[in-house]
C-alpha angles and dihedrals in degrees: 000000000000091000093049091049092050093046099040092132089071091062093091099046091042090050089049093053094045093047091046091051091048093053100038115094098231100045103034093084090052104043122059090212099169092051091047093051092049090050088048095053092045089052091050091052093046091050092061094243115160118261089243085084087070100071095054091044092052094046090050091047091046092052091046091052091049097050094045087056096045095052091047086054094052092047090054092047092050098043101034109159095016097060091097089065092063126083130287091025093057091065095031107040090156090071089069096050093045092048088048094051092048091048095048088050100047103021115188090358088059088065087056094044093047095074091066098043114078101201094056103020099108098029095056093072091047091053092045088057092047089053090051093238112185110266098224096059087042096052094045091053089042096053098042093050096045095056095042086049093051091048093049092048101042104033105051094046092050095049098041092057089043093051100024097129091052091046095048091046089051093050091045092054090054102040097145093050091049090048091051088051090047088052094052091044093052091050093047089052087063090066111098096227118123094216090058107037106068097039092049094045091051091049094049090050096042099048094039090053097049089047090056095044088050092057091253126170097287094192091051093047094050094044092052094050094045095045091052091049091047095049095045089051092049090050092052091049090051091051090051090056091050095049104030091137094051114020095179089071092063093069106011114211093007111104135009127247089254091053091051091048092047091050091049091049088049092055094045090049100046101029116198093351088064091080091056093043092046093062089072098043101084116226091009087068089081096043102054097064089048092050091042087060092043089059090048096235110179115281101222095056088046092054092051098049093041089058089051094049094046094053089048091049091050092047092050092054096049099033092090093055091048088052093048092047089054092051098048095041 
């Protein structure tokens, strides 16, 4: 923290480099840029640096994210059909197909959304270039989303650390309201829709961790998270039963045919344990219960395994906060 305080003038350039790497197609898979920027903002706040440092850091990060996306767009436009021959797409060809389906579904809005979704973040601009998307709409969506992303990544982290005591005290005073919110967020995280999955997961993790660190009611927190996850899984199972002939109708515009097929193959391959394993597989987490229902697997065993998987998922999310709380106690 002393180092950060003494070299605070580097906050902007470092934010630019990290945001560029996070948004550039060849570096995004190697650099956990969002996590690094959150950490930088937290260190700045913990160092006691004035909030005036935020605006330059946000601007630098916004410009870095914009440039990374723009260069990726120009690469896609220049190389077009030969992009799949360039690393990392040679070893991960599915990235192109996923980004293409995402782009075809959301169009120009997909460029805007792409900044917020890790799996397709840096591939979306490449595909937009390959599809000869007009540059003006692309750059408008690019600039707007890059700066919103930089504000959303840097600002909350800085202010949460700065006012952590006040935030924790407020949450502790409204434990049942927070538990209710955690319940609905955990349930929403079960819906296989990209625009919901990442934000709800981050909110569940963040709120749950703050409650644990603030010595909140741990059984209440765990129950709210697990109950929401279970109810979401059960609803997905029920939707699968209703739409077993055409699962895409269960959650329109959510997942691709390939994602549905992969989730079904996963259920058939791993049997009942697929429900537990899927909780830690990102987007697949919302499709496995749906496919389990569409395969008409018995309800009673599903309910039992779903309860176990929901509890394990909730524990995994709050365990880091529990360990940190023990270390700093």
